Each structure stands twice: as structure tokens, then as C-alpha cells.
N, C-alpha and C positions, 0 to 999 in steps of 0.2 A: 110218591110224594117228593122224594129227594130229587128225582129227575125233573119234576115239574118246577121245583124251586130253582134248580140249576138253569133251566130254560128261561125263567123270568130274569135271572141275573144276566145271562148272555144277551138277552133281548135289550135290557136296559143299557148294557155296555155298548151295544151296536148303535142304539138310538143316540147315546151320548156322543159317540164318534161321528155319527152322521150329522148331528147338530153342530159339532165343533167344525166339521168340514164346511158346513153351510155358512158358518159365521165368518169364515176367512175372506178377506178382501185384499184388493191391490191398491197401491198408491204410487203415483209418479208425480214428482214436482220438487219444490224447494224443501230442504230438510237440513237440520243441524245434527250432525253425527260426531260424537266425541266433542272436540273443540273446533271442528271444521264446519263451515257453512257451504252448502253446495246443492246439487241435484241428486235425488235418489229414486230408485224404483225397487219396491219390495212388497212382500206379502205381510199381512198383519191381521190380528183378531181385535175387533173393537172391544173396549172395556169401558162401559159407561159412555158419557157424552163427550168427554175430552181426554180420553186415555186409550192406549192400545198396547198390544203385545206383539213384538216382531216375531214373525213365524214364516219360514220359507226362504226362498232365494232373496239375496240382498245385493244391490249394486249401488255404488255411490261415486260421485265425481265432484271434487271441489277444485277451484283454481282462484288465484289471487286476482284482485281487480286489475284491469288493464293499466300497465305502468310502462314508462319508457325504458326502464332499466332492469327490473326484477320480475321474474315470472315463477310462480310456485303452483304445483298441481298435485293432487292426491287422487288415486283411483283405488277402489276397494270392491272386491267381489267375494261373496261367501254365502253361508246359509245360517239362519237362526232357527232354533227350536224353542219356542216359548221364551223369547228374549235372551236365550243363551246361545253363544256361538257353538257351532258343531261342524265336524267334518273339515274339509279343506277350504282354505281362504287364500286369496292372492291380493297383494298390495303393491302399489307403485307410488313412490314419492319422487317428485322432480322439482329441482330448484335451480333455475338458470339466471344468469346475469348477462345483460347485453352491454358490451363495451364498444362504444362508438369511437372510431379512430379518425374518420375523415368523411367528407362529402365531396365527390368529384363528378362534375357533369350530371348533376341531379341524381347521382347514384350514391347510396349509403355504403360506406366502408365500415363494417362492424364485425365484431368477433363475439361468438357465444361461448360462455364459460359456465360450468355448473356440474351438478351431480344428479345421478338417478339411482334410487335404491329400490330394488325389487325383492319382494318377500313372498315365499310360498309357505303357508303355515297350516298346522293341524290343531284341532281342539277336541276336547272331550269334557263334557259337563261344564263348558264355558271357560276352561283353562287350557293353556298351551299343552299339547300332548302329541307325541309322534314326531316324525321327521320334519324339520324346517330347512328351507333354503334361504340363504341371504346373499345378495349380490349388490355391490356398490360400483357404479360406473362413473368415471370422471371424464368430462368433456371440456376441451380447451381448443378453440379455433377449429382446426381440421382434424385434430387428433382425439381419439376416443380410447380410453384405457380402463380395463376392468381392474379397479383398485383392490376389490375384495370379492371372493366367491367361495361359498361352501354349501354343500347340500348334505352335510353330515351332522348337523345340529339335531340333537335328540332331546325332546322334552318328555317328562313323565310327571303328570299331575301338577303342572305349573312350574316345575324346576328343571334345570338342565341336568341331563343324565349321561352317565358313562364317561364322556370326555368332551373337551373343548379344544379344537384345533382350528385356528383361523389365521390367515396371513393377509397383511395389508401392504400394498405397494404404494410408495410415496416418493416420486421423483427419483426413481432408481434405488431407493432405500427400502429394504424389506423389514416390516415390523410384524410381530405375530404374538399370539397367545396360545400356550399349549399346556394342558393339565388334565387331570382325571378327577372323577367324582365318585364318591360313595353314594349309596341310595339316599334320596332326599336332597340331591344337589350339594352335598357336603364336599368341600375341597379336600384332596388327599394326595400324598406323595409329592413328587417334584413338579413345580410349576415354573415354566420359563416364559418370561415376557421380554420382548424387545420393543422399545418405544423411543420416540424422539423427545428430547428435553434440552432446552437452551442450546439448540443447534448441535447437540451431540446425540449419538445413538447409544442408548443405554441397554445393556443386557442385565436383567434382574432375575435371579434364580431364587425361588422360595421353596421351603420345605414344610409341608403340612402333614399332620397326623390326625386323622379323624376330625378335620376341621380346625385343629389347633395349629397356629403358626409357630413353628419352632425356630425359624431363622430366615434371613435373607441376605443376599450378597449382590451388590450392584457393581458393574464394570463398564468402563468406556470401551465400546466395541472396537474403536479404531486403535487406541493405544494399549488396550487390554489391562489398563490400570484399574485396580480396585478402588472404587469411589466411596463405598460405604458397606459396612458389615454389621448386622445386628443379630444377636443370638438371644432368644428368650429363655434364659437359664431357669427362671422361676417356673415357667410352664413345663420345661423338661423335667424338673424335679417333681412337680405335682403329678405329672403323668406317670412317672416312675412309682410314686407312692400309690397311685390308684391301681396300677398293674399288680403291685405286691400286696394290695389290700391294707396298707398301713396309713391311708389317708384319714385325716380327722378334721372335721369342720368344713369340708368342701367335697364336692363331687362334680361330675360332668352334668351340665344343665340339660334339661329336657328340650328347652327351646333352642332354635338355631338363630343365627345372626347374619348381618350383611357382610360386605367385604372388609370393613374395618375390624381388625382384631385388637382387643384390649383386655388387659388383666392387671389392674393396679396402676394404670397411668392414664392421663387425660390427653385431650386433643392437641395441646401445645408441647407435648413431650417429644423428645427425639425419636422414641420408638413409634409414636403415632405418625410423625411427619415423614419417617422413612418409608411408610406405606402409601403416602398420598399420591405420588406421581403414577405408580402402576395401577392403583385403585381407580384413579381418574381415567386412565387409559381404558381399563376394562369397563368402567361405567359408561364411557362415551359409546363403546360398541353396544352395550346392553340397551342404552337409550335409543340408538338407531334401530336395533333389532325389535324392541318392544314399543316403538313410537305410537302404535295404535291400541295399546292395552291400558285402559283406565285403571286397572288394578295395580299397575306398576308405576305409572307416571301421573303427575298432576296435570291440570289443564295447560300450564305453562311449560310442560315437557320436562319437569324435574323428577328425578328418580326418587320414589318413596319406598320401593321394595325391589329386591333383586332376586333372580332365579338361581343365584349362587350363594352358598352359605358357609359360614365359619361356625365354630363352637366356642363356648366359654365355660368356665367353672361357675358354679353357684355356691355361695358361702352361707353358712348358718350364723345367725345372730342370736345373742342372748336377749332375754326380756328387757334388761336395762338398755342394751344397744338399740333394740327396736323402739323403745320409748324415745330415745334421743333422735332416732331417724324421723319420728313423727313430729317432734317439737322444734328441731333445729331450723327447718326451712322457714317456719313462721317467725322465729326469733331473728333469723338472718334478714327476712323481708322487712321487719319493723326497723332494724338498724339502718338498712339501705334506704328505706323510704324517708326516715327522719333526716339522715345525712343529705339526701337529695333535696328535701324540702328546704333546708337551710342554705344549700348551695344555690338554689333557684330564687332565694329571697332577694328581691331587687335592692332593698335597703342594706342588707349585709354586703352585697357585692359593691354597691356604690360607696359604702363607708368602710371598706376593709382597710383603707390606709389612714383611718382616723387615729389610730394608735398602734404601737408595736404589738400589743396584745391582740388587737383585732386582726392585724396582718398575719400574725402567727396562727390565730384561730382559723382564719379562712384557709390557710395552707394545710392545717391539720385536717380540716373537713374534706378538702379536695383529695389529700393523700389517702385518707381512710376510705373515702368513697371509691377511689380507684382500687384499693386493696379489696374491698367488698366485691367489686365488679370482677376481680380476678378469681374470686371463689364461686362465681355464678355457675359454671359448668359442674363443679363438684356438688353444689347445693341442688342443682337440677337432678342429679343422680339420686339424691336422697328423696327429693320431691316425687319422682316417678317410681321410686323403689328399685331402680336399676342398679343401685349401689350393691345389691346382692350379687351382681356378676363381676364385682371388682374385689381384688385382694387388698383390703384396706391397710394391711401391714406394709404394703409397698408404696402407698400414695405419698407419704412424707419423704422417704428416700428418693422417690422419682421426681418429687416436686418441692425441693427445699425452698424455692422462691416464693411459694404460697404462704409459708409460715416462718417468717424471719423473726429472730429475736430482737433485731434492731431495724427499724424502718426509717431511713434518712429522708429529709425533705428540706426545701429551701423556701424562704419567704423574703420579701423586700419591704423595707420601710425607710422613709426619708432618703430615698435613692441609694440605699445600702442593702446589698444582698447578704442574708445571714443563713448559716447552716444550722440545722437542728436534727433531732432524731426522736423517735418514739420507741420505747422499750417494751418487750413482751416476754413473759415467762412461758417456756415450752415444756416444763417438767411434767405437766399433766398428760402429755402424749405418751409418757412411759406407762401410765395406767391403762390407756387404751386410746385408739384413734378418735372415737366419737367424744370421749371425755376431753381429750386435748382440743378438738375442734370447738366444743362448747366453751371451754375456758378461753380460747383465742378470741372467739366472738364476744364473750363477756368483757374481755380486756379492751376490745375495740369500742364496745358500748360505754365503758367507763371513761375512756379517753375522750369520746365524743361528748359525754355528759359534763366532763370537766370544762371543756371549751364552750359548751352550750351556756353555762352559767355566765362566763365572761361576755359572750355574744349578747345574751339576753339583757344583761345589765347595761352594756354599752348602747345597744339599740334602744333601750327604754329611754335613756337620756336624750339620744338623738331624735327619737320620735315623740318627745314630750309635746312638741308643738304640731298640731294637726296640719297646719299650713305647710310646714316643711315636709311632712310625710306625703302630702298631696303633690308637692313639687317633685319629689323623688319619683313618684308614680308617673307623673306627666313626662318627666325626662326620659324614663324607660320606654314609655309608649311612643313618644315623639322620636326618640333615637331610632327605634325599629322602623317607623314609617318613613322618616326622612332618608335614612340610609338606604332603605329598599327603593325609594323613589330615584335616588341618584345612582344606584347600581343597575337599575333596569336599562338605562340608556348609556352604558359604559363607553360607547364609541364616540359620543358627542364631546368635542374638544372643550367646550365651555363647562359642561357638567364635570368632566374629568378634573379640570383645573380647580373648580370650586370645591369639589369633593376633597382634593388634596390640600388646598390652601385653607379652606374654612372648616369643613367637617373634621378632617384628620388633624389639621393644624390648630387653628384658634379655638374651636369648640372642644377639641381633645384636651387642650391645655386648661380650659375652663373646667371641664369634667374632672381633671386630675386635682385641680385646686378645690373643687367642690368635695371630692372624696376625702381630701386631707384636712379640711377645715372643721373645727369644732364650735367656733363662735356662731351662735344662731343667726344674728342679723347679717353677718358677713356671708355665711353659707346661703342664707335665703336670697341675698342680692346676687350671688354668683349663679344660683339656680334659675332666677328670673332672667338673668342675662343669657343663659343657655337656651331657655325657652324662647326668648326674643330672637335669638339667632335662628332657631328652627322656623319661627314664623316668617322671617325675612327670606329664608331659603325656600320655604314652601311657596311663597308668593313669587319668587324669582324663577322657579322651576320651568313653568310653561314659557316664559319669555326667553329663557336660555335656550330652550328647544327651538324656538322660532327666531333666534337672534339674527340669522342671516337673511331673514325675509325683508327686514327694513332696507339694508343696502341693495338687495335685489330689486325692490320696488323703485328705488332711486335710479339704479342702473338702467332699468327698462324705460323709465320716464325720460331720461336724458339721452336716449338713443332714438334717432329718427331715420326713417327710410328715405333715401335720396335717389332721384332718377337722373341718370347721366344721358343727355340727348345725343352726345357724340357716339357713345358705345351701346346705346339702347339697353342699358343694364341698370338694375337697382341694387343698392347696397346700404348697409347701416352705417350711420355716421354720428359721432358724439356731438351733441350740442353743448354750448357753454363749457368747453373743455377746462378752462381755468377754474371755474366754479366747481365743476365735478371733481377735478384733481385735488382741490383743497379739501373737499368733503371726504374723499378717499383717505387723504393723509390724516384728517381728523378722526375718522372712524377706526383706522388702523391703530392710532394711538389709544383711543378709548378701549378697543378690544384688548390691547396688550395690558392696559391697566386693570381691565376686568379680570383677566386671567391671573393677575398678580394680587388681586384684592384678598385681604386677609380676614375680612368680616362680612357678614351678610348685608350690613348696611352699605358697605363700600360696593358690593356687587350690585345692589339695587341702584346706587348712585350712577354707576357707569352704564347700566342698562338704560336708565332714564336719559342720560346724555346722548347715547346712540339713537334712541327713539326721537328725541327732540331735534337733534341735528338732521335726521332723515326727514321729519315732517317739515322742517324749515326749508330744506332743499326742494321738496315737492311744492311748497308755496312759491318759491322763487322761480320756478320753471317758466311760468307764463308772465313774469314781471320783467321790466326793463332793468337789467343788471350790468349794463356796460360799465358804468362808473365803479361798481363793486368789483367787477372782474379786473379792471385796470389796477385796482388796489391790491389784488391778490397775486402773489408770486411764490415761488418755491422756497424763498428765504424767510417767509413769514413763520413766526413761532406759533405754537398751538393757541396760546392766549390771544394773539393778534387775530388769528383766523376766527376764533370764537367771537371776538369783539366785532369784527367786520360783518360776520353773519348775524349779529344781534342775539347771540346765545348767552 
């Protein structure tokens, strides 16, 4: 009976395998693989009507659209097992630039420049595993140079294993990365990195212990001068306590982390910045090495995961601390949102100079919003709970700039700059970091609330008339649209002049008066004048763009083709030269006045004069103007020319 049952099971398994093999199909044609669009050939198993599972040999080729200068190509070959990479894969990435130098006798003189990256990779269960080969070749003109080559990269379960030794040649300068790993891709022992920075060759030696960065030293390789030295004393002390078993409240975290090592300091600290250059150097290599791995890179090629790891401590928090970790991010966000809402208030911004109190309030809001923004990274650690990997006792000593007892600021009123400061109590940090942080945020909230009362009362008076409020909104909207209009065509000489003289000059002065005026009727009149200027400038915009078309039409109309019977040649000749020269003089004057115009009304006036003068010249072309031309001469004043032309 047992043998019979076993036979049934084996038969079912065989049938299943046979059905699976029968379902397998081949595809050849257009295909999108990772972020690349190209042509592929592969085996697959259909799943439903619109889905499939990659299975079997896979080949892919993508190349950039034909371009006169840049050419990019990707070749991929490997094997999938039910949508999972397996076995050996090969990749080639090529990026070339054609530099055209000359064309001689119908022959193109050009130079090819670019790079070729070759990869031989191994996979197990869909992740990098086994030996990898990496090669980068640089090509320039007739010279080809292998910039990088190594066939000793060893992956194990998706992380680099044993050691990393790779050298880069760059214009006779040698750069390299050398270090060892513990199991799991954890950095250990001495790591030596040589890389270029600001036209210098830097040698950076780092010392790791089980993923913990103990210190680093940077030297200029040419002068042998020590540029920077950082020792992580707190980390050394904690590791010593762990080894002796005397650690309390912290231990080595089970998780592993990326290249950036941190323990009680944030991204803008000197300890973090000291790591940036070498980390970027290693990241660039990893990015090239894993350019085809979606698990490590985004579609835009940015690293989100690395096969090299560091370690950190994990810290225990009490229940009161955990409660503050939960509530502080929301409290912070409320403060920041409220401050941002007031700073974006069009009426507040327009009326900040209505009084000294309002000017000060706007400066306080701006200063405190910036202070809140400086705390964003810290609050994000609380929000994501990653604060557990930071020694909170070291944050205040490492970042005194975040929690100042005095925050200075400047504000201006009546063309006078004034200095002031906000004061904060820091004594609660002595009780605990989170208690101190909550207290600091509450003091920021109290300072904002105090100013909010002043702002609300002032704006209530200013906004008591709906008409004025509507004018303010219109000014804000029209300012954005008109300025955008005149910035889009920044190369046009007329638009540039009008923007400087009218928008930045006259309208800017009106807006300053509007901001500083409290009397309703006067403020309303100024606001309407601002809107009137915007209307004039919007109407003038298209005509300013086409300003040179009027003189061009006249120029073409007053130029005739003449045949010379003696030379059998044709050439252009100006007709009615005196009349045309007077017109040119007139238009040149009008244009100079247009560029110097200080208001939108003046701009429209000079545009109208140029248009009318041009139309008058076109009327006179086919009329008898001999008497008029005799009256015109170079000594005529502008007003005389206008009179003679009937303008």
C-alpha cells in the first residue's frame, strides 16, 4: 500500500514537471528590463493573459536613440529561474561621446571618448553570490586604458565577503580601496582609501572593529601633511565596556548599517562630514558595480542599499522617554506647519512693514521657522525610531548650535536695521535629552504664540475692508504672473529694460509704499496703481517682443531692387533716403525713451509712437514726398520731424 502511494506521488510530480516544461515559451522583441528599453530574447512561463515568469536563458540589448554626440549601450546575458537570477551573468555598459574637431575635404575629423564597463557576476537565490569580475576601460582618441580591473570580488548572500581590493588609474594617478570584511560584509580592521579631492590626492586610513569606526586620518599624498584626524573616543569607551561586561543601557545592535557611521551626531557634524568624501568614493564604485541590481539602486541609479556594512549601538529607553519619542514629532510638525502658514500668508508678507511690531514679528517667525528646519533631521530620527541607534547624551555636546540659549535676529523698519534676540532656557536638558527637547519646542511655540497675537490683531485691522484684502490677493497673483512673463524672455533688450525700470523700479517703490501704509484710502489707491501698472505691462508684453518688426517692415518697403544695364547686375537700393533716415532717427529716439520709461503708461506711449511712425512711413511710400523730403535734413529736431510727418 505504501509503495502504491509513493508511486502515485512520483507520477504526480513527473506530470507536474512535464506540464511545467510544456508551458515554457520563447520571446524575442521589444522589452523593458530594469530601467532600460531595448530588445530581448528569453524563455518564460505565461501566467494568466497579461503576465509571465522569466525562466531560462536571457539576453538583452539596449542602446540610446541615434544622436550626433552621445552613444550609450547595455548588453546583458544570463539565466533566470522562475523570475530569479541564477548562475553566471555577464554585463557590458558602454558610454561614448563623439567630439567633432573639423571637416576637411568632405571628411569628418572626430575623436571618440568614453568608458566601457564589463561585469561577470554570479547569483544564488537571486542575490549576488560567488566571484565577480569588474573592469572599466577608458577610451580617448586612439588611446585605450584599463582604468580598473579585478576578478577577486567575492559576494556571499548579497554582501561583499573576505576583502575588497581594487585600484583605479586616473591620468597616471593611482586611486584604490583596500579593506577586509567579517561575515555579513561587516567592515573590520584597517581600511586604506586613496582618492582625488579638490585636485589633491588624499590618503585616508580608517580603523574599524566589528563594523564600528574607531578613527580616521587623512593625508595629502604629495606633501604628506595630515589634513584631518578624527577619533571616536565615545565608541572606543563603549566597546571597552561591552568587552568587560560593564555596559549598561546599550549593546551592539543586531541590525547592520550602510557606509555612514554615526553615534550621537547628525549629518552636519564634523564627524559625519569627515566621512563624506571617502564614502562617496566607495559609493561611486558600488554604484558602477551594481548598476543592474534593482535591490540596491533606484531607477535613477541612486544607491539605496550597499553590500558593505557598519555597525552601531542600540540604546534602551524608559517608558517616559518612549512616550516623548511618540509625541514630539507631531508636536514639532504642528509648530512648523503653523509657522509656515503665517510666513506664506500674502497679507502678512505685504504688510510686514506696517509697524515696528509687525516687522519684528515677521523676523521672529522667519527665524524660528529656520530653527525648526534645523531640527528636521533629529525629529526624523524620532519619527522613524532610528533614534534608538544614537547616543542621545552626545547630541547636545556635538550640536550646541541646535539648542542655543540666545537666538539673534535682525529686522528692518523705516529703513533702519535693528538687532534683537530670543532667549531660551536649557536647564531641562539636565533632566534628560527628550525632556530638554520638549521644553525647547514648547518655548518656540510660546514665542510664536506671542507674535501670533500681534500679527492677528494687526492683520484684522488691515483686513477689515474686503476690498483691500482682494487687492492684496490680486497684487500677489499678478506679481507672480507678470514677473514670470518678463523673466521667460530675459534676452529681449526691451523686456530687460522694462523689467529693471518699471517692475523692479517704479512698481517696487509702489509695493514698498503699499506695505508701509496704514491709511485705508491711500493704501487702496496705491494698490490700484500697482494693478494698473501690471495691466499696462501685460498689454505691452507681446508688442515689446515684436518691437523690431515695425522698423523691419519699413526697411523692407523702402528697399528696391535696381537693374544696372551697364554691368548686367541687380542690387538693392534705398528709396526716399532722406525720408527713411529721418524715420530711423525718430525710431532710435523713441526706442531710447522706451528703454528709459519708468511706468507702464510711458512704455505703452512709446510703443504707440513707434507703431504710428512706422505706419505713416508705409503710407508715404507710394505718395509724392519730394516737397517733404526737401524739408527734412539731419539738423531737424525730433519735434520738427514729427510735425513734418504729420505725427
